[in-house]
C-alpha positions in Angstrom: 94.2 62.1 166.8 92.4 63.8 163.8 90.3 62.8 161.8 92.2 62.3 158.7 95.1 60.4 160.8 93.1 57.7 162.1 91.4 57.6 158.3 94.8 57.0 157.2 95.7 54.4 159.7 92.3 52.1 159.0 92.6 52.3 155.5 96.2 51.3 155.6 94.9 47.6 156.7 93.8 46.7 153.0 97.4 46.6 151.9 98.9 45.2 155.2 99.3 42.0 156.8 97.8 43.0 160.1 94.3 41.6 159.3 95.8 38.0 159.8 97.2 38.9 163.5 95.1 41.5 165.0 91.4 41.5 165.7 91.0 44.9 165.2 92.6 45.3 161.7 90.5 42.1 160.7 87.6 44.3 161.9 88.6 47.5 160.0 89.1 45.1 156.9 85.6 43.7 157.0 84.2 47.3 157.5 86.1 48.5 154.5 85.3 45.4 152.0 82.3 43.8 153.4 80.3 46.2 154.7 81.6 49.1 152.8 82.1 51.3 155.4 83.6 55.0 155.0 85.8 55.9 158.9 85.2 59.7 158.3 81.3 58.8 157.7 80.4 61.3 160.2 76.2 60.7 160.6 74.6 60.4 164.0 74.5 57.2 165.4 71.5 55.2 164.5 68.5 54.8 166.5 65.1 52.5 166.4 62.0 53.7 166.4 59.8 52.4 169.9 57.9 50.3 166.9 61.3 48.5 165.4 62.9 48.1 169.6 59.3 46.3 170.6 59.5 43.5 169.7 63.3 43.7 170.9 62.0 44.3 174.6 59.8 41.4 173.9 62.4 38.8 173.0 65.2 40.2 175.3 62.4 40.3 178.0 63.9 37.0 179.7 67.1 38.0 179.9 67.0 41.3 180.9 64.9 40.2 183.9 66.9 37.7 184.5 70.2 40.0 184.5 68.5 43.1 186.7 70.4 42.2 189.8 73.6 42.1 188.3 73.4 45.0 186.0 72.9 47.0 189.0 76.0 45.5 190.6 77.6 45.8 187.9 76.9 49.6 187.8 77.6 50.1 191.2 81.1 49.0 190.7 81.7 50.6 187.3 79.5 54.3 187.2 81.4 56.2 189.5 84.3 56.3 186.6 82.1 57.9 183.8 80.8 54.5 182.5 77.6 53.0 181.2 76.6 49.2 181.4 74.3 48.3 178.4 72.5 44.8 177.9 72.3 43.5 174.0 70.6 41.7 171.8 72.8 39.5 168.8 72.4 42.6 166.5 73.9 44.8 168.8 70.8 46.6 169.9 70.9 48.0 173.9 67.6 46.5 175.5 68.6 47.1 178.8 70.9 50.1 180.2 72.2 51.5 183.3 74.2 55.2 183.8 73.9 58.2 185.8 71.6 60.8 184.6 74.2 64.0 184.7 76.2 61.8 181.8 72.6 60.9 180.1 73.2 63.9 177.3 76.7 62.9 176.3 75.9 59.4 176.2 72.6 59.7 174.1 74.6 62.0 171.7 77.5 58.7 171.4 74.6 56.5 170.7 74.8 54.7 174.2 71.7 54.4 174.7 68.6 51.8 174.6 67.8 51.0 170.6 71.1 52.2 169.4 72.2 50.0 166.2 75.9 48.7 167.4 76.2 46.3 164.9 79.7 46.0 163.2 77.7 46.2 159.6 75.9 49.4 160.7 78.7 51.2 163.6 82.1 50.0 162.1 84.6 48.2 164.8 83.1 49.2 168.4 83.1 47.2 171.0 79.8 45.8 171.3 79.8 45.0 167.2 82.9 43.3 166.9 82.8 41.0 170.5 79.2 39.8 168.6 81.6 39.0 165.5 83.8 37.4 167.1 81.9 36.1 169.9 84.5 36.8 172.0 85.4 38.7 175.3 87.0 42.3 174.2 87.9 45.7 174.2 87.7 48.4 171.6 89.9 50.9 173.1 89.6 55.4 171.3 91.1 55.1 168.1 90.3 51.0 167.6 86.7 52.3 167.0 86.6 52.3 162.8 85.0 55.6 162.4 86.6 58.7 163.5 83.4 60.1 165.3 83.6 56.9 168.0 87.5 57.8 169.0 86.9 58.9 172.4 85.2 55.9 173.3 86.3 52.7 175.3 84.2 49.7 175.4 84.4 46.4 177.3 82.7 43.8 176.2 81.7 39.9 176.3 79.3 38.0 174.9 76.0 36.5 176.8 75.0 33.1 176.2 71.2 31.9 176.8 70.2 28.6 178.5 70.6 26.8 174.9 74.0 27.5 174.9 73.2 29.9 171.4 74.3 33.7 171.4 72.0 35.9 172.9 73.4 39.3 173.2 76.6 41.2 174.6 76.9 42.8 178.1 79.0 46.1 177.4 80.3 48.8 179.9 81.3 51.8 177.9 82.9 55.2 179.0 82.8 59.1 176.5 85.8 60.4 178.9 88.7 60.7 176.1 90.8 60.5 179.6 89.9 56.6 180.4 93.6 54.9 181.3 94.5 52.0 180.0 95.3 50.5 183.3 91.4 50.8 184.3 90.4 48.4 181.2 91.5 45.4 182.9 90.0 45.8 185.8 86.7 46.7 183.5 86.9 43.5 181.3 87.3 41.5 184.5 83.9 42.8 186.3 82.6 42.6 182.8 82.9 38.6 182.0 82.4 38.3 185.5 79.0 39.8 185.3 78.2 38.1 181.8 79.1 34.6 183.3 76.2 35.5 186.4 73.3 36.7 183.8 73.9 33.6 182.0 73.8 31.5 185.1 70.6 32.7 186.1 68.8 33.1 183.2 70.3 29.0 183.0 68.3 28.6 186.3 65.7 30.8 185.3 64.2 28.9 182.0 65.4 25.4 184.2 63.4 26.1 187.5 61.9 22.9 188.1 64.8 20.8 187.4 68.3 20.2 189.9 71.0 22.5 188.5 74.3 20.8 188.7 78.0 22.9 188.1 80.9 21.3 186.5 83.7 21.3 188.6 86.7 23.6 187.4 88.3 20.4 186.4 85.9 19.6 183.8 86.1 23.0 182.2 89.6 24.2 182.0 88.8 27.5 180.2 85.2 28.5 180.4 83.4 31.0 177.9 80.3 30.9 180.3 78.8 29.2 183.0 79.3 25.3 182.8 75.7 24.1 184.6 74.1 20.9 183.5 69.8 20.6 184.2 69.0 17.3 185.8 65.3 16.3 185.9 63.5 14.2 188.6 64.1 11.2 186.6 68.0 12.1 186.8 68.2 12.7 182.7 70.0 15.7 181.6 67.4 18.2 180.1 69.6 21.1 179.5 73.3 22.1 179.2 75.1 25.8 179.1 77.4 26.8 176.2 80.6 25.8 178.6 78.7 22.1 179.3 77.9 22.0 176.0 81.3 22.3 174.8 83.6 20.6 177.4 80.8 17.4 177.4 80.2 17.7 173.7 76.6 17.8 173.9 74.3 18.7 171.2 70.4 19.7 171.3 69.8 16.2 169.6 72.0 14.2 172.3 70.0 16.2 174.5 66.7 15.2 173.3 67.0 11.4 173.5 67.4 12.3 177.5 71.1 11.6 178.6 71.8 9.9 182.2 73.1 11.9 184.2 75.7 9.1 185.6 76.8 9.0 182.1 78.4 12.2 182.1 78.8 13.7 186.1 81.3 11.9 188.1 80.2 10.7 191.2 81.5 12.4 194.5 84.7 10.6 196.3 
C-alpha cells in the first residue's frame, strides 16, 4: 500500500461512523483528534536514554523476574517465524526483550527494542499502545497501524496485570516481516494470552510467597481476563486477589484490608 493511500484511509475515519464499531478506527480517531498525530510523519521511533530507562527497569524488575522463563518459552514458540517478544511497562516502554540476533538490526530500526516508546499518544495506533489504551488483548496487523512507517509490522499483544489487579504493562509478539500471514495471527494470539496469564500467576505467587494460593474454579470465572488467584494467610484470611478474582468476587482493596475470611468466598470441596 502506498503511503498516500494509507494516510487517506486514516483521515477518512473523521468523516465516518466506523470509530463507533472498530477498535482500530476508534484508535485512529484518537490519534488524529486527541494526540494530534500525522499518519505520514516519518521520524524515527523515540528511544529513551539510559538515564530515562533506568527507573523503568527498576520499577519493572519484579515483573521481569517473574516473566523470565515465560518469555524464553514464548520466544522458542515464535522466534523461528521471525518474531520478537517484548514485555513493556504501563506506558508502553519495553523493559525486556527476546529476539534472534540476525534480526536485531531490522527490529532496532523499527523500534521493537528495549527503551522504545510505544504509547498510542507517541507512536499512534500500534499493538502495544492500543492494547494499553483499550486494556484488552488485540492484534494490530500491517496497515491497521496509524503511522505509514509502521504498516510492515504485525503486533499481537495482551495486557499484563500485577498482584494488585492493576495494569502493569503489556506482553507483545511482533514481526517486521511484510509477509507475516494472517493465518498465523490467531495462533500467536493464543500463545500471547496464555503467556500473559502465566506471567501474572508467577508475579502473584512471587508477591505472596508466604501465603497459600488458591486458584478459583472455571465455574467461578467464565471469561478470565487474567489468572483468578487468591492469597490466603495463616489465619485463613484473604490478603490478595488477582484482577480476575477481584472482578469475579467483587473484591476491592478496602474489602481485602478489612481481612476477609476465606470461608466467606471459597466454597468447600464437595
